C-alpha atoms as one frame of an Amber mdcrd trajectory, in Angstrom:
protein
   0.000   0.000   0.000   2.838   2.369   0.846   4.474   1.871  -2.556   1.142
   2.344  -4.325   0.525   5.701  -2.677   3.980   6.939  -3.536   3.741   5.850
  -7.167   0.186   7.149  -7.709   0.002  10.720  -6.298  -2.669  11.815  -8.819
  -4.927   8.879  -7.972  -4.579   9.653  -4.295  -5.428  13.297  -4.904  -8.550
  12.376  -6.897  -9.554   9.918  -4.190  -9.256  12.607  -1.518 -11.393  14.973
  -3.592 -14.062  12.307  -4.056 -14.077  11.568  -0.327 -14.479  15.277   0.462
 -17.345  15.551  -2.021 -19.076  12.490  -0.569 -18.692  13.884   2.953 -20.276
  17.144   1.770 -23.299  15.326   0.309 -23.668  13.227   3.480 -23.412  16.311
   5.685 -26.236  18.052   3.821 -28.320  14.867   3.830 -28.007  14.206   7.573
 -28.335  17.901   8.430 -31.893  17.899   7.147 -32.748  14.386   8.265 -32.149
  15.358  11.896 -35.681  16.738  11.703 -38.793  14.587  11.782 -40.023  13.395
   8.394 -43.589  12.311   7.749 -45.274  11.071   4.617 -47.862  13.779   4.394
 -49.648  14.774   1.188 -52.826  16.488   0.038 -52.834  19.707   2.059 -51.398
  18.169   5.230 -48.084  20.066   5.086 -46.684  23.502   4.372 -45.024  24.610
   1.123 -46.973  22.254  -1.126 -45.913  24.510  -3.993 -42.557  22.664  -3.918
 -44.387  19.996  -5.938 -45.574  22.620  -8.435 -43.658  21.929 -11.648 -43.247
  24.658 -14.274 -41.593  22.600 -17.019 -43.889  22.228 -20.041 -42.123  19.015
 -21.009 -42.527  17.463 -17.558 -46.182  18.488 -17.230 -46.939  17.000 -20.653
 -45.509  13.654 -19.498 -47.707  13.389 -16.420 -46.254  15.933 -13.991 -43.074
  14.130 -12.864 -39.996  13.251 -14.934 -36.935  12.459 -12.854 -35.031  10.105
 -15.160 -34.520  11.824 -18.515 -30.827  12.397 -19.225 -30.282  14.991 -21.964
 -29.708  18.745 -22.343 -33.009  19.869 -20.774 -31.901  22.088 -17.878 -35.437
  22.116 -16.424 -34.948  18.475 -15.399 -32.134  19.469 -13.020 -34.415  21.788
 -11.047 -36.119  18.712  -9.597 -33.399  16.059  -9.789 -29.872  17.541  -9.478
 -28.237  14.231 -10.413 -29.464  14.807 -13.992 -27.039  17.737 -14.311 -24.599
  16.872 -17.080 -22.179  18.474 -19.523 -24.873  18.724 -22.225 -26.548  21.409
 -20.084 -23.461  23.621 -19.959 -24.531  27.275 -20.488 -28.148  26.211 -21.104
 -30.905  28.552 -19.903 -34.691  28.121 -19.872 -37.758  30.230 -19.109 -41.269
  28.990 -18.300 -44.689  30.517 -17.770 -47.679  28.710 -16.267 -51.222  29.921
 -16.895 -52.900  28.171 -13.978 -56.499  28.357 -12.790 -58.295  31.675 -12.283
 -55.690  34.440 -11.908 -52.985  32.136 -10.539 -49.768  32.078 -12.565 -46.120
  31.141 -12.175 -42.780  31.880 -13.831 -39.390  30.192 -13.580 -35.854  30.472
 -14.927 -33.147  27.778 -14.791 -29.475  27.853 -15.746 -26.594  25.346 -15.652
 -22.853  25.822 -16.004 -19.782  23.616 -15.865 -17.198  24.413 -13.213 -13.707
  22.983 -13.648 -13.329  22.668  -9.867 -16.845  21.789  -8.716 -18.375  19.941
 -11.648 -21.816  20.914 -12.997 -23.608  23.646 -11.067 -27.209  24.815 -11.318
 -29.132  27.970 -10.433 -32.886  28.374 -10.601 -35.708  30.632  -9.481 -39.464
  30.106  -9.371 -42.288  32.450  -8.335 -45.960  31.604  -7.857 -48.608  34.319
  -7.575 -52.026  33.301  -6.243 -53.696  36.577  -7.235 -55.996  38.777  -5.169
 -58.442  37.758  -2.432 -61.265  39.475  -0.595 -60.560  39.916   3.099 -63.517
  39.497   5.475 -64.094  38.996   9.177 -65.925  36.054  10.757 -69.300  37.679
  10.022 -68.565  38.147   6.318 -67.940  41.880   6.537 -65.550  42.926   3.762
 -62.399  44.471   5.180 -60.401  44.889   1.975 -58.122  42.908  -0.303 -54.981
  40.817   0.187 -52.547  38.816  -1.918 -50.585  35.579  -1.606 -47.339  34.538
  -3.275 -44.395  32.177  -2.878 -40.842  32.156  -4.227 -38.099  29.558  -4.556
 -34.360  29.988  -5.174 -32.325  26.876  -5.991 -28.610  26.139  -6.152 -27.428
  22.674  -7.144 -24.355  20.634  -7.958 -23.647  17.210  -9.453 -20.610  14.971
  -9.661 -19.853  11.812 -11.613 -18.892   8.857  -9.439 -17.992   6.843 -12.549
 -18.896   6.764 -16.235 -22.493   5.711 -15.537 -23.430   6.979 -12.059 -23.989
  10.617 -11.055 -24.878  12.031  -7.655 -26.443  15.452  -7.207 -27.793  17.694
  -4.478 -29.526  21.051  -4.432 -30.547  23.579  -1.805 -33.914  25.322  -1.970
 -34.511  28.644  -0.264 -38.276  29.036   0.077 -40.218  32.169   0.943 -43.994
  32.296   1.432 -46.298  35.296   1.962 -49.961  34.590   2.657 -51.810  37.760
   3.608 -49.990  39.094   6.724 -48.386  35.725   7.452 -44.947  34.812   6.161
 -42.636  31.852   6.441 -39.148  30.854   5.331 -37.775  27.345   4.872 -34.643
  25.583   3.727 -35.012  22.296   1.858 -32.994  20.002  -0.347 -33.240  17.321
  -3.020 -30.711  14.496  -3.161 -30.556  12.368  -6.311 -28.645   9.418  -7.694
 -28.784   8.598 -11.414 -27.598   5.645 -13.477 -27.304   6.385 -17.197 -26.297
   3.814 -19.797 -25.622   5.653 -23.058 -25.344   2.506 -25.154 -28.711   1.147
 -24.005 -30.266   4.648 -23.776 -31.490   3.734 -20.310 -31.760   6.072 -17.323
 -32.712   5.147 -13.754 -32.931   7.690 -10.927 -33.681   7.671  -7.213 -34.651
  10.961  -5.573 -35.146  12.077  -1.971 -37.224  15.192  -2.480 -38.116  18.188
  -0.314 -36.497  17.187   2.957 -35.682  20.111   5.202 -36.992  22.374   7.902
 -39.059  25.477   8.420 -36.821  28.222   9.791 -39.560  30.808  10.277 -43.130
  29.634  10.821 -46.350  31.371   9.823 -47.487  31.462  13.447 -46.130  29.739
  16.545 -46.088  26.147  15.305 -43.454  24.672  12.983 -44.889  22.673  10.070
 -43.519  19.823   7.987 -42.392  19.999   4.361 -43.840  17.652   1.687 -41.006
  15.101   1.777 -41.196  12.089  -0.511 -39.059   9.386  -2.087 -39.258   8.830
  -5.833 -37.829   6.404  -8.363 -37.971   6.809 -12.108 -36.883   5.051 -15.265
 -36.840   6.123 -18.898 -35.641   4.413 -22.068 -35.414   5.195 -25.734 -36.650
   2.307 -27.867 -34.124   0.689 -30.166 -36.108   0.802 -33.409 -38.551   3.651
 -32.786 -37.826   7.322 -31.888 -39.904   6.999 -28.731 -38.955   7.432 -25.071
 -41.148   6.078 -22.296 -40.991   7.308 -18.709 -42.306   5.723 -15.519 -42.121
   7.482 -12.145 -43.063   5.978  -8.790 -43.716   8.711  -6.224 -44.380   8.835
  -2.458 -42.564   5.548  -1.951 -42.180   6.408   1.741 -45.904   5.897   2.305
 -48.067   3.157   0.827 -51.562   4.555   1.322 -51.791   7.970  -0.375 -55.492
   7.740  -1.159 -57.855  10.635  -0.528 -58.786  10.460   3.154 -61.212  13.376
   2.830 -63.774  11.244   1.018 -66.874  10.139   2.857 -66.166   6.840   4.686
 -69.640   5.547   3.740 -71.596   6.055   0.540 -75.149   5.103  -0.415 -75.663
   2.487  -3.096 -77.929   4.181  -5.734 -79.850   0.928  -6.376 -80.234  -0.784
  -3.022 -80.006   2.318  -0.824 -77.625   0.489   1.496 -74.591   2.100   3.066
 -71.360   0.853   1.471 -67.863   1.350   2.838 -66.003   3.765   0.580 -62.539
   2.218   0.599 -60.114   1.819  -2.282 -58.864  -1.558  -3.408 -55.260  -2.656
  -2.941 -54.691  -2.348  -6.688 -55.804   1.277  -6.822 -53.603   2.146  -3.858
 -50.640   0.717  -5.737 -51.481   2.479  -9.017 -51.741   5.845  -7.260 -47.951
   5.822  -6.947 -47.300   5.690 -10.703 -47.067   8.303 -13.422 -46.475   7.179
 -17.003 -45.448   9.299 -19.940 -44.024   9.130 -23.413 -42.224  11.289 -25.942
 -42.244  10.677 -29.694 -39.761  12.352 -32.026 -41.203  11.608 -35.502 -38.509
  11.034 -38.112 -36.014  12.206 -35.446 -36.486  15.793 -36.579 -37.391  18.979
 -34.703 -40.912  17.958 -33.597 -41.713  16.240 -30.284 -45.128  14.837 -29.336
 -45.682  14.046 -25.653 -48.363  12.557 -23.443 -48.818  11.326 -19.901 -51.204
   9.945 -17.316 -51.271  10.671 -13.580 -53.377   8.041 -11.815 -53.485   9.783
  -8.441 -54.637  13.065  -9.980 -57.448  11.308 -11.801 -58.645   9.464  -8.699
 -58.622  12.592  -6.534 -59.955  15.186  -8.967 -62.406  13.505 -11.318 -66.189
  13.692 -10.988 -67.358  10.037 -10.955 -70.280  10.728 -13.289 -68.073  12.638
 -15.753 -64.428  11.530 -15.493 -63.570  12.883 -18.962 -59.813  13.422 -19.480
 -58.917  14.268 -15.878 -55.410  12.998 -15.138 -54.277  13.063 -18.758 -51.837
  15.564 -20.228 -50.208  16.237 -23.573 -47.769  18.599 -25.179 -45.677  19.579
 -28.188 -42.055  20.561 -28.567 -40.296  22.332 -31.412 -36.677  23.011 -32.180
 -36.443  26.216 -34.187 -32.987  27.473 -35.036 -31.202  27.970 -31.686 -34.329
  27.667 -29.541 -36.370  24.820 -28.038 -40.053  25.735 -27.633 -42.432  23.601
 -25.546 -46.143  23.746 -24.801 -48.271  21.480 -22.643 -51.821  21.217 -21.399
 -52.928  19.185 -18.390 -56.491  18.406 -17.295 -56.830  18.581 -13.526 -60.613
  18.843 -13.285 -63.721  19.466 -15.349 -63.401  23.087 -14.216 -60.537  23.576
 -16.622 -57.013  22.823 -17.778 -53.650  24.491 -17.386 -51.382  25.879 -20.097
 -47.607  25.829 -19.736 -45.072  27.481 -22.051 -41.313  26.945 -21.927 -38.415
  27.891 -24.131 -34.708  27.287 -23.787 -31.468  27.991 -25.584 -27.732  27.620
 -25.161 -26.018  30.934 -24.559 -22.834  29.616 -26.138 -24.582  29.651 -29.523
 -24.746  33.451 -29.152 -21.109  33.756 -28.191 -21.914  34.265 -24.486
């Protein structure tokens, strides 16, 4: 061992750097995991807007895409282990036309650092619009607004030619009427990418952290969850499929706000309103696909979110709730994306994104 160290000073130096990097990732991970973590969803935690995605491509493919390894810098905002050299100097902008007067904007940027590896910076802002302020009797007292912002800094590092680890820090600010809160959260991802097989597999620990300043006197939990995703380009067809399993840290994520008993319309008897085991399993999955006809500049996308459909559809008129679709175009130096997702019969959302590489402009 002594002779090996003396004869391989560069290998030893690289090994020390890798150990320091791993210790940094572990420090961030355990720093946040010293807090309690619960598997809460559906309005049972603060900062639910952390799950609000602004990427038109991701929304078109069902709402979650954590295992697509290419030059789309928007993917790194959610899963930092997807940061790669193809994203160097890539910038993207997105606008979400949500329900009513709710809208959101985001910007993401990635850059290669010779010392640190790939680094990422992002910002997202969500505006809930105006509200009428009343007292407990309904007397109108005026107007108020609500908004939330997110700043993200991330980094990734290759462990070998196929495995990448990444971590980001999220600085979250929330203003709801006269109440405000500030939190610090993180995402930790691990990605396996096989270029020859065009296969990508990712594991993501998402939104673990702590509330530094609470709205009132009680600290609230963040919407932590574990996810796993896989995507693959088919060998003889320009089509990529994506499957994401979310909320793996909790099995039963069904809607607990539903009535426990319902009346059978024929017999009039009370029937227990409980989901089957199969539906509870399917709630964890989001499937999506992306077709690139003739491998040119057009992309056709679609997705299905089972949990969204089960929670938001009207049983008598399920329609297309839970489904989403989108288009992508590559025009000159720009990538343009549009998507539309159906959340409820009340309406659908429209998301617009465009990205470019600043290096193509000499920047």
